[in-house]
C-alpha positions as CSV (number, residue, x, y, z in Angstrom):
1,M,-1.0,-20.5,33.3
2,R,2.6,-21.5,32.8
3,L,1.7,-23.6,29.8
4,L,-0.1,-20.6,28.3
5,L,2.9,-18.3,28.8
6,F,5.3,-20.9,27.4
7,S,3.2,-21.3,24.3
8,L,2.9,-17.6,23.9
9,L,6.7,-17.1,24.1
10,L,7.2,-19.8,21.4
11,T,4.7,-18.2,19.1
12,A,6.1,-14.7,19.5
13,T,9.7,-15.9,18.9
14,A,8.7,-17.9,15.8
15,S,6.8,-15.0,14.4
16,F,9.6,-12.5,14.8
17,G,12.9,-14.0,13.8
18,Q,16.0,-12.2,14.8
19,I,16.7,-9.5,12.2
20,A,20.5,-9.2,11.7
21,N,22.2,-6.0,10.6
22,D,25.7,-4.5,10.4
23,N,24.8,-1.4,12.5
24,T,26.7,-0.8,15.8
25,L,26.2,1.3,18.9
26,A,28.5,1.5,21.9
27,A,28.2,3.7,24.9
28,Q,28.6,3.7,28.7
29,V,25.5,4.2,30.8
30,D,26.5,5.2,34.3
31,G,29.9,3.7,33.5
32,K,28.5,0.3,32.3
33,D,29.0,-0.8,28.7
34,F,25.9,-0.7,26.5
35,T,26.6,-2.3,23.1
36,T,24.1,-3.5,20.6
37,Q,22.8,-3.2,17.0
38,P,20.7,-0.1,16.5
39,R,17.8,0.4,14.1
40,R,15.9,3.3,12.9
41,I,12.2,2.8,13.5
42,R,9.1,5.0,13.6
43,I,7.7,5.7,17.1
44,G,4.6,7.9,17.0
45,N,5.1,10.6,14.4
46,Y,8.9,10.5,14.2
47,W,11.8,8.2,13.2
48,W,14.1,7.3,16.1
49,I,17.5,5.5,16.2
50,T,16.8,2.9,18.7
51,A,19.2,0.5,20.5
52,N,17.8,-2.3,22.6
53,T,19.1,-5.1,24.9
54,V,17.4,-7.6,27.1
55,K,17.8,-9.2,30.6
56,P,17.0,-6.6,31.8
57,D,15.2,-4.8,28.9
58,K,16.9,-1.6,28.0
59,S,16.3,1.0,25.3
60,L,18.4,3.9,24.2
61,R,16.7,6.2,21.7
62,I,18.0,9.2,19.7
63,W,15.9,11.5,17.5
64,L,17.5,14.0,15.1
65,G,15.4,16.8,13.8
66,S,15.3,20.2,12.0
67,F,14.3,23.3,13.8
68,N,10.9,23.1,12.2
69,G,10.2,19.7,13.8
70,E,10.9,17.4,10.9
71,D,13.1,14.3,10.9
72,A,16.7,15.0,9.8
73,L,19.7,12.9,9.0
74,E,22.0,15.4,7.4
75,P,25.6,15.7,8.5
76,G,26.3,18.4,11.1
77,T,26.1,19.2,14.8
78,Y,22.7,18.8,16.6
79,V,22.2,20.6,19.9
80,V,20.6,18.3,22.5
81,V,17.3,19.6,24.0
82,D,14.7,18.5,26.5
83,A,13.4,15.1,25.2
84,R,10.0,15.7,26.8
85,D,9.5,19.1,25.2
86,P,11.9,19.6,22.2
87,Y,10.0,22.3,20.4
88,R,10.1,25.2,22.8
89,K,10.2,28.5,21.1
90,E,13.2,29.5,23.2
91,Y,15.2,26.7,21.5
92,R,14.4,27.8,18.0
93,K,15.1,31.4,18.9
94,K,18.3,30.6,20.6
95,Y,19.8,28.1,18.1
96,E,18.2,28.3,14.7
97,G,20.2,31.3,13.5
98,L,23.6,29.8,14.6
99,E,25.4,28.2,11.6
100,K,27.2,25.7,13.9
101,Y,23.9,23.8,14.6
102,K,22.2,21.7,11.9
103,G,19.2,21.0,14.1
104,I,18.1,19.6,17.5
105,A,18.4,16.1,19.1
106,A,16.6,14.3,21.8
107,I,17.8,11.3,23.8
108,R,15.7,8.9,25.9
109,Y,16.9,5.9,28.0
110,I,14.6,3.3,29.5
111,E,15.7,0.4,31.7
112,E,13.5,-2.3,33.3
113,T,14.5,-2.5,37.0
114,R,11.9,-5.1,38.1
115,E,10.6,-7.9,36.0
116,P,8.4,-8.4,34.2
117,R,8.3,-4.7,33.3
118,M,6.9,-3.8,36.8
119,E,9.3,-0.9,37.4
120,Y,11.5,1.3,35.2
121,H,14.4,3.8,35.4
122,V,13.9,6.5,32.7
123,G,16.3,9.2,31.5
124,D,15.5,12.2,29.3
125,S,17.9,14.6,27.8
126,Q,17.9,18.2,28.9
127,N,19.2,21.4,27.3
128,N,22.8,21.6,28.7
129,D,24.8,22.6,25.7
130,E,25.5,19.0,24.7
131,T,25.6,17.9,21.1
132,V,25.2,14.9,18.8
133,V,27.7,15.2,15.9
134,V,26.7,13.4,12.7
135,T,28.8,12.5,9.7
136,K,28.1,10.4,6.6
137,A,30.3,8.0,4.7
138,T,30.2,7.8,0.9
139,D,28.1,4.6,1.0
140,G,25.4,6.5,3.0
141,T,26.4,5.1,6.4
142,L,25.6,7.5,9.2
143,E,28.0,7.9,12.1
144,A,27.2,9.9,15.2
145,T,29.0,10.6,18.5
146,F,27.2,11.7,21.6
147,S,27.3,12.0,25.4
148,G,25.4,13.8,28.1
149,K,23.5,13.7,31.3
150,L,19.9,12.7,31.4
151,A,17.3,13.7,34.0
152,G,16.4,10.4,35.7
153,T,13.0,9.4,36.9
154,Y,11.5,6.2,38.3
155,W,8.2,4.5,37.3
156,K,6.2,1.8,39.0
157,E,3.2,-0.1,37.6
158,K,0.0,1.1,39.2
159,A,-1.7,-1.3,41.5
160,S,-5.0,-0.9,39.5
161,A,-3.2,-1.8,36.3
162,T,-1.8,-4.9,37.9
163,V,-5.1,-6.0,39.5
164,F,-7.5,-5.2,36.7
165,G,-5.1,-6.2,33.9
166,G,-4.7,-9.6,35.5
167,V,-3.3,-12.5,33.4
168,G,-4.0,-10.7,30.2
169,R,-1.7,-7.8,31.1
170,L,1.0,-10.3,32.2
171,M,0.7,-12.3,29.0
172,S,0.9,-9.1,26.9
173,K,4.1,-8.1,28.7
174,M,5.7,-11.5,28.1
175,E,4.8,-11.3,24.5
176,D,6.3,-7.9,24.2
177,K,9.5,-9.1,25.9
178,A,9.7,-12.1,23.5
179,I,9.2,-9.8,20.5
180,T,11.9,-7.5,21.7
181,K,14.3,-10.4,22.3
182,A,13.7,-12.1,19.0
183,S,13.4,-9.2,16.6
184,G,15.7,-6.6,18.2
185,Y,12.9,-4.0,18.1
186,D,11.8,-2.6,21.4
187,S,8.1,-3.4,22.0
188,D,6.1,-1.4,24.5
189,I,9.0,-0.7,26.8
190,D,8.1,2.9,27.5
191,P,6.1,3.1,30.8
192,E,4.6,6.6,30.3
193,G,0.9,6.3,29.5
194,N,1.0,2.5,29.8
195,G,-0.4,2.1,33.3
196,Y,2.6,3.3,35.3
197,K,3.1,6.1,37.8
198,K,6.1,8.3,38.1
199,Q,7.7,8.2,41.5
200,D,9.1,11.1,43.6
201,K,12.6,9.8,43.4
202,K,14.9,11.6,40.8
203,D,18.5,11.3,39.8
204,E,20.9,11.6,36.8
205,I,21.9,9.1,34.2
206,A,25.2,9.7,32.5
207,I,25.8,8.7,28.9
208,S,29.4,8.8,27.8
209,N,31.5,7.8,24.8
210,G,28.5,7.2,22.6
211,K,29.1,6.2,19.0
212,I,26.7,5.0,16.4
213,R,27.2,3.5,13.0
214,L,23.9,3.1,11.1
215,K,23.5,2.1,7.4
216,I,20.8,4.3,5.9
217,K,19.0,2.7,2.9
């Protein structure tokens, strides 16, 4: 089994060479520095600015959108809303007519708390009058500043997923971790809908002094 996992890691790393870029993201998550090179990738139906680190695996995602639910990257101030339900009618009614807001923003943070991807700490933005402020340089580089408090939840892999997934599930996790490490893209880190159960424990995750610099092609 160890030989199989080792071979798998080598194959994944070779297939996904580290993709360098000049983008930067710096923030404090609960007072601890989080610094990495962000990318803009498609997750589901939307384009998210994603920033990932490993050991443990962590992912900070920010989505910027218009009030009609489309992706947006225009300069302006975006009001932060509930990441789990960003399109509430009340948000559109409350903010769309205000000239000071360009659109809405959602923030999601995911951190592996037990390897290999057995347990997670997840944070989702709420609607607390927080903002993401976006500017653009003449070369098209997007810069954004942000901070806020996320609603924290804890997730644990279901016993049934561990048992019935067996070696195949473990190998898949190791491959995803290798891809994330080698490429800089997060791979299947989100526990929701992936065989994990949300626990009763809740808390708050504080994001402060967030700053992004992202070259838009």
